[in-house]
C-alpha positions in Angstrom: -0.1 0.2 -0.1 1.3 3.7 -0.7 3.4 5.0 1.7 1.9 8.1 1.1 -1.6 7.5 1.5 -4.0 9.6 3.6 -7.6 8.2 3.8 -9.2 11.0 4.9 -12.1 10.3 8.0 -15.0 12.4 7.8 -18.5 11.8 8.6 -19.8 14.0 5.9 -17.1 12.7 3.2 -18.4 9.0 4.7 -22.2 10.1 4.3 -21.6 11.4 0.7 -19.5 8.2 -0.6 -22.3 6.2 0.8 -24.8 8.1 -1.3 -22.3 7.6 -4.6 -22.1 3.8 -3.8 -25.7 3.5 -3.7 -27.2 2.1 -7.2 -30.4 3.9 -6.7 -28.6 7.6 -6.3 -29.3 9.5 -9.8 -27.1 11.0 -11.6 -27.9 14.7 -10.4 -27.5 13.5 -6.9 -24.7 11.9 -7.6 -23.3 14.8 -9.4 -23.5 16.9 -6.3 -22.4 14.5 -3.4 -19.2 14.3 -5.8 -19.0 17.9 -5.5 -19.3 18.1 -1.6 -17.0 15.2 -1.3 -14.3 16.7 -3.3 -14.7 19.9 -1.4 -13.7 18.1 1.7 -10.7 16.2 -0.1 -9.6 19.6 -1.1 -9.5 20.9 2.3 -7.7 17.9 3.7 -5.5 17.8 0.7 -4.4 21.9 1.0 -3.1 21.1 4.5 0.5 20.5 2.6 0.7 23.4 0.9 3.2 26.1 2.0 1.8 29.4 3.2 3.8 32.7 3.2 4.0 34.8 6.5 2.3 38.1 6.4 1.0 41.2 8.0 -2.3 42.6 7.7 -4.0 45.8 9.0 -7.5 44.6 10.7 -9.7 47.7 11.5 -8.3 47.9 14.8 -4.7 46.8 14.6 -2.1 45.1 12.8 -2.2 41.0 12.7 -0.2 38.3 11.7 -1.2 36.1 9.0 -0.6 33.4 6.2 -1.2 33.1 2.2 -1.2 30.5 -0.1 1.0 30.0 -2.7 0.1 32.2 -6.0 0.5 29.0 -8.4 -2.2 25.9 -8.0 -2.8 24.0 -10.6 -5.8 21.3 -10.8 -5.7 18.7 -13.4 -8.8 16.4 -13.9 -8.3 13.2 -15.6 -11.0 13.3 -18.4 -13.9 12.4 -18.0 -14.8 11.5 -14.6 -12.1 13.9 -13.0 -14.4 16.9 -14.2 -16.7 16.3 -11.3 -14.2 16.8 -8.9 -12.9 20.4 -10.3 -15.5 22.8 -8.8 -15.3 21.1 -5.8 -11.3 22.1 -5.5 -12.2 25.6 -7.0 -14.9 26.2 -4.2 -11.9 26.1 -2.0 -9.3 27.1 -4.2 -10.8 30.1 -6.6 -7.5 31.5 -8.2 -6.4 28.1 -9.0 -5.7 27.1 -12.9 -7.2 24.2 -14.6 -5.5 22.1 -17.1 -6.6 18.4 -18.7 -5.3 15.2 -19.3 -7.6 13.0 -21.4 -7.0 9.3 -21.1 -9.6 6.2 -21.7 -9.1 3.0 -20.7 -8.8 -0.1 -23.2 -11.6 -2.3 -21.9 -9.6 -5.5 -23.6 -6.1 -4.8 -22.4 -7.2 -2.5 -19.2 -4.1 0.5 -20.3 -4.6 3.6 -20.9 -5.0 5.2 -24.1 -3.8 9.0 -24.4 -6.4 11.2 -26.4 -6.0 14.9 -25.2 -3.9 17.2 -23.3 -4.0 21.0 -22.4 -2.0 22.2 -19.5 -1.3 25.7 -18.5 2.6 27.1 -18.6 4.8 27.4 -15.6 3.8 23.9 -14.1 7.5 23.9 -12.5 6.5 26.7 -9.8 2.9 25.1 -9.5 1.3 23.1 -6.5 -0.5 20.5 -8.7 -3.5 18.6 -7.6 -4.6 15.5 -10.2 -8.0 14.7 -9.6 -10.0 11.5 -10.3 -12.9 9.6 -8.5 -11.6 6.2 -9.0 -7.7 4.8 -9.0 -8.5 1.2 -10.0 -5.0 -0.2 -11.9 -3.8 3.0 -11.4 -2.7 3.3 -15.4 -4.9 6.2 -15.9 -3.1 8.1 -13.0 0.5 7.1 -13.7 0.2 8.2 -17.1 -1.2 11.5 -16.1 1.6 11.8 -13.5 4.1 11.1 -16.3 2.8 13.9 -18.5 2.9 16.5 -15.9 6.2 15.2 -15.0 7.4 15.4 -18.6 5.6 19.3 -18.8 7.9 20.3 -16.0 5.5 19.9 -12.6 7.5 19.2 -9.3 4.7 19.1 -6.7 2.3 16.9 -7.6 -0.4 15.1 -5.3 -3.2 12.4 -6.4 -6.7 12.9 -5.1 -9.0 10.5 -5.5 -12.4 9.2 -4.2 -12.2 5.5 -3.9 -8.8 3.5 -4.6 -7.9 0.0 -5.1 -4.8 -1.8 -3.6 -3.5 -2.2 -7.3 -3.7 1.4 -8.1 -2.0 2.5 -5.1 0.7 -0.2 -5.9 1.0 1.1 -9.4 1.4 4.7 -8.4 3.6 3.6 -5.6 6.2 2.1 -8.0 6.3 4.7 -10.5 5.9 7.9 -8.7 6.9 7.0 -4.9 7.1 10.8 -4.1 3.4 11.5 -4.9 0.8 11.7 -2.1 -2.3 10.5 -2.3 -5.6 11.6 -0.8 -8.5 9.3 -0.6 -11.9 8.7 0.8 -11.9 5.1 0.9 -9.7 1.9 -0.1 -11.8 -0.6 -1.5 -11.1 -4.3 -1.6 -9.9 -5.1 -4.9 -10.5 -5.1 -8.5 -12.4 -7.8 -10.5 -11.9 -9.9 -13.6 -12.7 -6.6 -15.3 -10.5 -4.3 -13.6 -13.5 -2.8 -12.0 -13.1 -1.5 -8.2 -15.2 -3.9 -6.0 -17.1 -3.0 -3.9 -16.7 0.4 -5.7 -19.6 2.7 -6.9 -19.6 1.7 -10.8 -18.5 3.8 -13.5 -17.9 7.4 -12.0 -17.7 9.2 -15.5 -21.2 7.4 -16.6 -22.8 8.7 -13.3 -21.6 11.8 -13.3 -22.7 12.6 -16.7 -25.9 10.5 -17.0 -24.6 8.3 -19.8 
């Protein structure tokens, strides 16, 4: 299991995850639950952000304070990762958003790259890669590879549900990348779906 894994223990997050696991949850309710879960995960993942100590003037007197770094980037792994972006932007409205499009070959269970659009200057940015599901880890490893190639140095992976197999893959290829998650599920099945999981997150977000 990934040494830098943080499983977020929060009752509201657990509630939203249960809503998303339920097969009777419609896509609108699923989307809202993912938004709220993503905002909670964003708060937790942002714990590692460095701050700059500043002084501000209150209406009464000077006060010491802290400011977040100017350069923060959110990169969803398309398409399911799009469902997590708004939750992060609610917390970090000034963040830039890049995109990495990867789909899984259903026969060989390997990632296939189809789109990439990243902001410049990633070497100076703190990058959150977001994807609801970490199954085989192929898509996450591919996205992290692409971001490394683009110059990113400070990376974190934020997921809702992860499988042990995906954690092992990320740890093997990117052992320095912290992973934040709501739950570690039991295993992958013969079709490389997470069990118990929550189904196809992309289909459930977009109603397809």
